[in-house]
C-alpha positions in Angstrom: 12.7 12.5 -3.3 9.6 12.2 -5.2 8.9 14.9 -7.9 5.0 15.7 -8.0 3.6 18.2 -10.0 0.7 20.5 -9.4 -2.2 21.1 -11.6 -5.1 23.5 -10.9 -7.7 22.0 -12.1 -10.7 25.3 -13.8 -13.4 23.3 -13.8 -13.3 21.0 -10.1 -10.7 23.9 -8.6 -8.9 20.4 -7.4 -5.6 19.4 -6.8 -4.1 17.3 -9.2 -0.9 15.5 -7.7 0.4 13.0 -10.3 4.2 11.4 -9.5 6.1 11.9 -13.0 8.6 9.0 -13.6 10.3 8.3 -17.1 8.4 5.8 -19.9 10.0 3.2 -18.9 9.2 3.2 -15.2 7.0 0.6 -13.9 4.1 2.1 -11.5 3.2 -0.7 -9.0 1.1 1.2 -6.6 -1.5 4.0 -7.5 -3.1 6.0 -4.6 -6.2 8.1 -5.0 -7.2 11.0 -3.2 -11.0 11.1 -3.1 -13.2 13.9 -1.7 -16.1 13.3 -0.3 -18.5 13.4 -4.0 -16.1 10.6 -4.6 -14.2 12.9 -7.2 -10.3 11.8 -7.5 -8.5 15.0 -6.5 -5.0 13.3 -6.1 -3.3 10.6 -7.8 -0.2 9.1 -6.5 2.0 6.8 -9.0 4.8 4.8 -7.3 7.3 2.4 -8.4 9.4 -0.1 -6.9 12.3 2.6 -6.6 9.8 4.9 -4.9 8.8 2.2 -2.5 12.5 1.6 -1.8 13.5 5.1 -1.0 11.2 5.3 2.2 11.9 3.7 5.4 12.2 0.1 5.4 10.7 -2.7 7.7 11.0 -6.1 7.9 8.6 -8.9 9.4 9.4 -12.7 10.1 6.4 -14.4 10.6 4.5 -17.8 9.0 1.2 -17.2 7.4 -1.5 -19.7 6.1 -0.6 -18.9 2.4 3.2 -20.1 2.7 5.1 -22.8 4.5 7.8 -21.7 7.3 8.7 -18.5 8.7 8.9 -15.7 6.1 10.8 -12.3 5.5 8.7 -9.9 4.1 10.5 -6.4 3.7 8.6 -3.4 2.5 7.2 0.0 4.0 4.8 0.0 6.8 1.5 1.3 5.6 1.5 4.0 8.5 5.0 5.1 7.3 3.9 5.5 3.8 0.5 7.5 5.2 2.6 9.5 7.4 5.4 10.5 4.0 2.2 11.7 2.2 1.3 13.7 5.2 -2.2 11.8 5.4 -3.6 11.3 8.8 -4.9 7.7 9.3 -8.2 7.1 8.0 -10.1 4.1 6.6 -8.4 3.3 3.2 -9.7 0.8 0.2 -7.1 -1.6 -0.9 -7.6 -2.8 -4.2 -6.2 -5.6 -5.9 -5.0 -6.4 -10.1 -8.0 -8.9 -10.3 -10.5 -6.7 -8.6 -10.5 -7.9 -4.8 -11.5 -5.0 -2.8 -10.9 -4.7 0.9 -10.9 -1.8 3.8 -8.5 -1.4 5.8 -9.8 0.9 9.2 -7.5 3.4 10.5 -7.1 1.8 14.0 -5.2 -1.2 11.6 -2.8 1.4 10.7 -0.2 1.5 13.4 3.6 1.5 13.4 3.1 -2.3 14.2 0.4 -2.7 11.6 0.6 -3.7 8.0 3.4 -3.8 6.0 3.2 -2.8 2.3 5.8 -5.9 1.4 7.4 -5.8 -2.0 10.3 -8.3 -1.1 9.6 -12.6 0.3 12.6 -14.0 1.7 14.7 -11.4 -0.1 13.2 -11.8 -3.3 11.2 -9.5 -5.1 7.4 -11.1 -5.8 5.8 -11.9 -9.3 2.0 -12.0 -9.6 2.3 -15.7 -9.3 3.9 -15.3 -5.7 1.2 -12.9 -4.3 2.8 -9.9 -5.1 4.5 -7.6 -6.5 2.8 -5.8 -3.1 1.0 -7.7 -0.8 -0.1 -6.2 2.3 0.5 -8.4 5.1 0.9 -8.3 9.1 2.7 -10.1 11.6 1.0 -13.0 12.2 3.3 -14.4 14.9 3.6 -11.5 17.4 0.2 -10.9 18.0 -3.1 -13.6 18.4 -5.5 -10.7 17.2 -3.5 -10.7 13.4 -4.3 -14.3 13.3 -8.1 -13.8 12.2 -10.6 -14.3 9.7 -10.8 -10.8 9.5 -6.8 -9.6 9.5 -6.6 -12.5 6.9 -9.3 -11.1 4.5 -7.1 -7.9 4.9 -4.1 -9.0 3.5 -4.2 -8.6 -0.1 -1.4 -9.7 -2.4 -1.2 -8.5 -6.0 -2.2 -5.2 -4.7 -1.6 -2.0 -7.0 -4.1 0.9 -5.8 -5.0 2.7 -2.8 -8.0 5.2 -2.0 -8.1 7.4 0.4 -11.1 9.2 1.4 -11.5 12.5 3.0 
């Protein structure tokens, strides 16, 4: 389970939730909870170990960026939101290089995108589009083989912003 520390800000009266990890733990994903005034009221930092504690799912699919069928393992975006006790809303995803994309709430279903942390049984380096890559099961549904969906398949993902 996650260790979550709550602190109340005397100025903004906003809840600040920060996942506390050992100093050597590498944070792979930061999740910001953004208020209507664009302030961040909560921040959750997850390591690979944290993500692996969540229910695991796999997708076997081809992609336009790789050759042959690939096996992606990770956590469904819908599962991550459920574990965070958040309803599906439009999400902004941000990559290490600053690339940003919005995934609409309608995409966040049990059959929707997978936050992959492994490809073909191995962790992905940044050079291999990792360490986190948002993938869809492109072979399962023609609706997942569009320019729009391909643009949402963000790799080197390191931040998600959830607006309230």
